[in-house]
C-alpha positions in Angstrom: 29.8 45.0 58.3 31.2 47.7 60.6 34.0 45.4 61.8 34.9 44.3 58.2 34.8 47.9 56.9 36.9 49.2 59.8 39.4 46.4 59.4 40.1 47.0 55.7 39.9 50.8 56.2 42.5 50.8 59.0 44.7 48.3 57.2 44.8 50.1 53.9 45.2 53.6 55.5 48.2 52.2 57.3 49.9 50.3 54.6 48.9 51.8 51.2 51.7 53.8 49.8 51.5 56.7 47.3 50.4 55.5 43.9 53.8 56.5 42.4 55.6 54.3 44.9 53.2 51.4 44.0 54.0 51.9 40.3 57.8 51.6 41.1 57.1 48.5 43.3 55.1 46.9 40.5 57.9 47.7 38.0 60.3 45.9 40.3 58.0 42.9 40.7 57.5 42.5 36.9 61.3 43.0 36.3 62.0 40.1 38.8 59.3 37.8 37.4 60.5 38.4 33.8 64.1 37.6 34.7 63.0 34.5 36.7 60.3 33.0 34.4 61.6 33.8 30.9 65.0 33.4 29.2 65.5 37.2 29.1 68.7 38.5 30.7 68.8 41.5 33.0 70.0 43.7 30.2 67.1 42.5 28.0 64.7 43.3 30.7 66.1 46.8 31.1 65.8 47.4 27.3 62.2 46.1 27.2 61.4 48.5 30.0 63.1 51.5 28.4 61.8 50.9 25.0 58.2 50.6 26.3 58.5 53.6 28.6 57.2 56.2 26.1 55.0 53.8 24.1 51.7 55.1 25.7 52.3 58.8 25.1 49.2 59.2 22.8 47.2 57.3 25.3 48.6 59.3 28.2 47.5 62.5 26.4 44.1 61.1 25.8 43.7 60.2 29.5 44.9 63.7 30.5 42.4 65.3 28.1 39.5 63.1 29.3 40.2 64.4 32.8 40.7 68.0 31.8 37.7 68.0 29.5 35.4 66.4 32.0 36.6 68.8 34.7 36.1 72.0 32.7 32.7 70.8 31.5 31.6 70.0 35.1 32.7 73.5 36.2 30.5 75.3 33.6 27.6 77.2 35.1 24.9 74.9 33.8 26.6 71.6 35.0 27.8 73.2 38.3 24.4 74.4 39.0 22.9 71.0 38.3 25.4 69.4 40.7 24.5 71.9 43.4 20.8 71.2 42.9 21.4 67.5 43.3 23.5 68.0 46.4 20.8 70.1 48.0 18.3 67.3 47.6 20.5 65.0 49.8 18.9 64.7 53.2 21.2 62.3 55.0 24.9 61.1 55.0 23.8 57.6 53.9 21.7 58.9 51.1 24.7 60.9 49.9 26.9 57.8 49.5 24.1 55.9 47.7 23.4 58.8 45.2 27.1 59.3 44.4 27.6 55.5 43.9 24.5 55.3 41.7 25.5 58.3 39.6 29.0 57.0 39.2 27.9 53.5 38.2 25.3 54.8 35.7 27.7 57.4 34.3 30.5 54.9 33.8 28.2 52.7 31.8 27.8 55.6 29.4 31.4 56.8 29.5 33.9 56.1 32.2 35.6 59.5 32.1 32.4 61.4 32.4 31.1 59.1 35.1 34.2 59.4 37.3 34.5 63.2 36.9 30.9 64.0 37.5 30.6 61.7 40.6 33.9 63.1 42.0 32.7 66.7 41.6 29.3 65.8 43.1 31.2 64.6 46.2 32.7 68.1 46.6 29.2 69.7 46.4 27.5 67.2 48.8 30.1 67.5 51.5 29.4 71.3 51.7 25.7 70.6 52.2 26.0 67.4 54.3 29.3 67.7 56.3 28.4 64.6 58.4 28.6 62.4 55.3 31.6 60.0 55.1 33.6 61.9 52.5 36.2 59.2 52.0 33.5 56.6 51.4 31.7 58.9 49.0 34.9 59.4 47.0 35.5 55.6 47.0 32.0 55.2 45.8 32.7 57.7 43.0 35.6 55.6 41.9 33.6 52.3 42.4 31.5 53.1 39.4 34.6 52.3 37.2 33.8 48.7 38.0 31.0 48.8 35.5 32.7 50.6 32.6 33.6 47.4 30.7 30.0 46.5 30.6 29.0 49.8 29.0 29.3 52.0 26.0 33.0 52.9 26.5 34.1 49.3 27.0 37.4 48.9 25.2 37.7 45.2 24.6 34.1 44.6 23.2 34.5 47.7 21.0 37.9 46.5 19.8 36.6 43.1 18.7 33.6 44.8 16.9 35.8 47.2 14.9 36.8 46.2 11.4 40.6 45.8 10.9 41.4 45.3 14.6 44.4 43.3 15.4 42.4 40.3 16.9 40.0 40.0 13.9 42.3 37.5 12.1 42.7 35.4 15.3 39.0 35.3 15.9 38.1 34.7 12.2 35.9 37.7 12.0 34.3 40.4 14.0 32.2 40.0 17.2 29.2 42.3 17.2 28.2 44.0 20.4 25.0 41.9 20.4 27.2 39.0 21.5 29.2 40.9 24.1 27.7 44.1 25.6 24.1 43.0 24.8 24.6 39.4 25.8 22.4 38.1 28.7 25.6 37.7 30.8 26.7 41.3 30.4 23.2 42.7 30.9 22.8 40.7 34.1 26.1 41.8 35.5 25.6 45.5 34.5 22.1 45.7 36.0 23.0 43.7 39.1 26.1 45.7 40.0 24.3 49.0 39.2 21.9 48.1 42.0 24.2 46.2 44.3 27.2 48.5 44.5 25.2 51.6 45.7 23.4 49.3 48.2 26.6 47.9 49.5 28.1 51.4 50.0 24.9 52.6 51.6 25.1 49.7 54.0 28.8 50.4 54.8 27.8 54.1 55.5 25.1 53.1 57.9 27.3 50.6 59.7 30.1 53.2 60.2 27.9 56.1 61.3 28.6 59.8 61.0 31.9 61.2 59.8 34.1 62.6 62.5 36.8 64.2 60.3 35.6 67.4 58.7 36.6 68.2 55.1 36.6 71.8 54.0 35.9 72.2 50.3 36.1 75.6 48.8 34.6 76.7 45.5 37.0 77.5 42.7 37.1 81.2 41.9 35.6 82.3 38.7 36.5 85.7 37.1 33.2 87.6 36.9 33.6 90.9 35.2 31.6 94.0 36.0 29.9 95.2 32.7 30.7 98.8 33.6 34.3 98.0 34.2 34.6 96.2 30.8 34.0 99.6 29.1 37.3 100.9 30.5 39.4 97.9 29.4 41.5 97.5 26.3 40.6 95.5 23.3 42.6 92.4 24.4 40.8 92.1 27.8 37.5 92.7 26.1 38.1 89.7 23.9 39.0 87.6 27.0 35.8 88.6 28.7 33.6 88.3 25.6 30.9 85.6 25.7 30.6 85.5 21.9 34.1 84.1 21.2 33.4 81.0 23.3 30.0 80.6 21.7 31.4 80.8 18.2 34.5 78.6 18.7 32.5 76.1 20.8 29.7 76.1 18.3 32.0 75.3 15.4 33.3 72.3 17.3 29.8 71.1 18.2 28.7 71.6 14.6 31.5 69.2 13.5 30.2 66.6 16.0 26.6 67.1 14.7 27.7 66.5 11.1 29.6 63.3 12.1 26.5 62.1 14.0 24.2 62.9 11.0 26.6 60.9 8.7 26.6 58.0 11.2 30.4 58.2 11.6 30.5 59.5 15.2 31.4 57.0 18.0 32.3 57.4 21.6 36.0 56.6 21.2 38.5 58.5 23.2 39.5 61.2 20.7 35.8 62.0 20.0 35.0 62.1 23.8 37.9 64.5 24.4 36.8 66.7 21.5 33.2 66.8 22.6 34.1 67.6 26.2 36.4 70.4 25.2 34.2 72.2 22.8 31.0 71.7 24.9 32.9 73.3 27.8 34.1 76.1 25.6 30.5 76.7 24.4 29.0 76.7 28.0 31.6 78.8 30.0 30.9 82.4 30.7 33.9 83.7 28.8 37.4 82.8 27.6 39.1 84.0 30.8 36.9 81.8 33.0 37.4 78.9 30.6 41.2 79.2 30.8 41.0 79.5 34.5 39.1 76.1 34.6 41.7 74.6 32.3 44.6 75.8 34.5 42.9 74.4 37.6 42.4 71.1 35.9 46.1 71.1 34.8 47.2 71.4 38.4 45.6 68.1 39.2 46.7 66.1 36.2 50.3 65.7 37.2 50.1 62.2 38.7 48.6 60.9 35.4 51.4 62.4 33.4 54.1 61.0 35.8 52.8 57.5 36.3 51.5 56.4 32.9 55.0 56.1 31.4 56.0 53.7 34.2 53.1 51.5 33.5 54.0 51.7 29.8 57.5 50.4 30.9 55.8 47.5 32.7 53.8 46.7 29.6 57.1 46.8 27.6 58.5 44.1 29.9 55.4 41.9 29.8 55.4 42.0 25.9 59.1 42.0 25.2 60.0 39.1 27.6 56.7 37.2 26.8 56.1 37.1 30.5 52.3 37.8 30.1 52.0 34.9 27.7 53.9 32.6 30.1 51.5 33.5 33.0 48.4 33.3 30.8 49.4 30.0 29.2 50.1 28.5 32.6 46.6 29.0 33.7 45.0 28.2 30.3 46.6 24.7 30.4 44.8 24.0 33.7 41.4 25.1 32.3 38.5 22.8 31.2 35.5 23.9 29.1 33.6 24.4 32.3 36.3 26.5 34.1 37.9 28.3 31.2 35.9 31.6 31.5 36.3 31.9 35.2 40.0 31.2 35.0 40.3 33.8 32.2 38.5 36.3 34.5 40.9 35.8 37.3 44.0 35.8 35.1 42.9 39.1 33.5 42.3 40.5 37.0 45.8 39.5 38.0 47.4 41.0 34.9 45.5 44.2 35.2 47.5 45.0 38.4 50.5 45.4 36.0 48.8 46.5 32.8 45.9 48.8 33.9 44.5 49.3 30.4 41.8 47.1 28.8 43.1 47.7 25.3 46.7 47.0 26.4 45.6 43.9 28.3 43.7 42.5 25.2 46.8 43.0 23.0 48.7 40.6 25.5 45.9 38.1 26.2 44.0 37.9 22.9 46.3 35.3 21.1 46.2 33.0 24.2 42.6 33.4 25.1 41.2 33.1 21.6 43.3 30.0 20.7 42.5 28.3 24.1 38.8 29.0 23.6 38.9 27.4 20.1 40.8 24.4 21.4 38.3 23.9 24.3 35.3 24.6 22.1 34.0 27.4 24.3 32.4 30.7 23.4 34.9 33.3 22.2 32.6 36.3 22.9 32.1 35.0 26.4 35.9 34.7 26.8 36.3 38.3 25.6 33.9 39.4 28.3 35.7 37.4 30.9 38.9 39.3 30.1 36.9 42.6 30.1 35.3 42.1 33.5 38.6 40.8 34.9 40.2 44.0 33.8 37.4 46.1 35.4 37.3 44.1 38.6 40.8 44.5 40.0 40.9 48.2 39.1 39.3 48.5 42.5 42.7 47.9 44.0 44.8 49.3 41.1 45.2 53.1 41.7 45.9 53.9 38.1 42.4 55.1 37.2 41.7 56.5 40.7 44.2 59.3 40.2 41.7 61.7 38.5 39.2 61.1 41.3 41.7 61.6 44.1 42.9 64.8 42.3 39.5 66.3 42.3 38.6 65.2 45.8 42.0 66.2 47.3 42.4 62.8 49.0 45.2 60.2 49.1 44.9 56.6 47.8 45.0 55.3 51.4 41.9 57.2 52.2 39.7 55.2 49.9 41.5 51.9 49.4 39.8 50.1 52.4 36.4 50.7 50.9 37.6 49.7 47.5 38.6 46.3 48.8 35.1 45.7 50.1 33.7 46.6 46.6 36.3 44.2 45.1 35.3 41.3 47.3 31.5 41.7 46.9 31.7 42.3 43.1 34.1 39.4 42.7 31.6 36.9 44.2 28.9 38.2 41.9 30.9 38.2 38.7 32.4 34.8 39.4 29.0 33.3 40.0 27.7 34.9 36.8 30.4 33.3 34.6 29.7 29.9 36.2 26.0 30.1 35.7 25.6 31.7 32.2 
């Protein structure tokens, strides 16, 4: 294992570019494939790219707010204190990797944004207590939990096909309840198996590599803590900024809204609600407005890569849809499928397309017509086909840096620092997921 880990780590650290360069490279690849494999002209391809460039602006804002909301919640005194307590319980570098991986996997099953942010911030706390721990492997493990998100409560594709009025309802001929997707024996097996397996694999990699030689210095973010005596000499404006009551009232109103929605049975963990809950819970828990705004500003400094790169992936999506390139690729593989191999082929095709469309919802828009019609023609299970696409989407995110950006921003690392370990998680999980779709 040490040889394998060292090989991929050295290879990826040497040849993995910045995620923005990778986004530009993928744009060029899709541009070339679209021109070669479809009737579209060069001018058409450019129009598809430009028209799609800003198509994900609402989604971009949602992703930025998930990151900001998760960050400012994790820096509240109560959550920060909890992370510090967990970090102090860590007794060895290898245990550190296992715990981070387990928390990330479990957290992403509940909500991927919360899981990634909490695990990333836990890495920062642990490295202060256990400086011998492999920080790069810990951060990779924090991102590795994302592998499980499509088997959990924030899984986009299973939630889409269960939502009345969704675009694929007519194609399917009805809705698919989560009992047939998220609660299916296949999905429960994969979720529980990977929840145990991935922390174990990362622990084993940590043991094989030994102690970390490079030291990473992590400093605490500075909070503004006002002296009560000094407040008396401040003006009304500053007193408002340092008042605890304003945050309690404003945050409380937001939480009351959530409570009413829950009581009426209309609250769900969709992105807007997650962003709302994170924001107002953080506002309620922070010491005062000035500290709250300081946390927001600190989070905003780290969100730049998300804001920059999402439009480029939206442009890629525009090419795939406008030129019909995604359908050409998917149909090519679908024609080669049999009832026995359809699900595993759907899994691999989804994994390949995710490299260019790193969004489960966006991927389903492209694949749904092809996958559903092929499943009907072959007489195979449509719910299982949906989960094949979902797990394929989650699988290759291990080598697609799109969703690693928030984790890297919090940890202060570069993509090349974690990619070698992510390749190992990709390979191990790929074997398990493939076997599951062949067996179930």
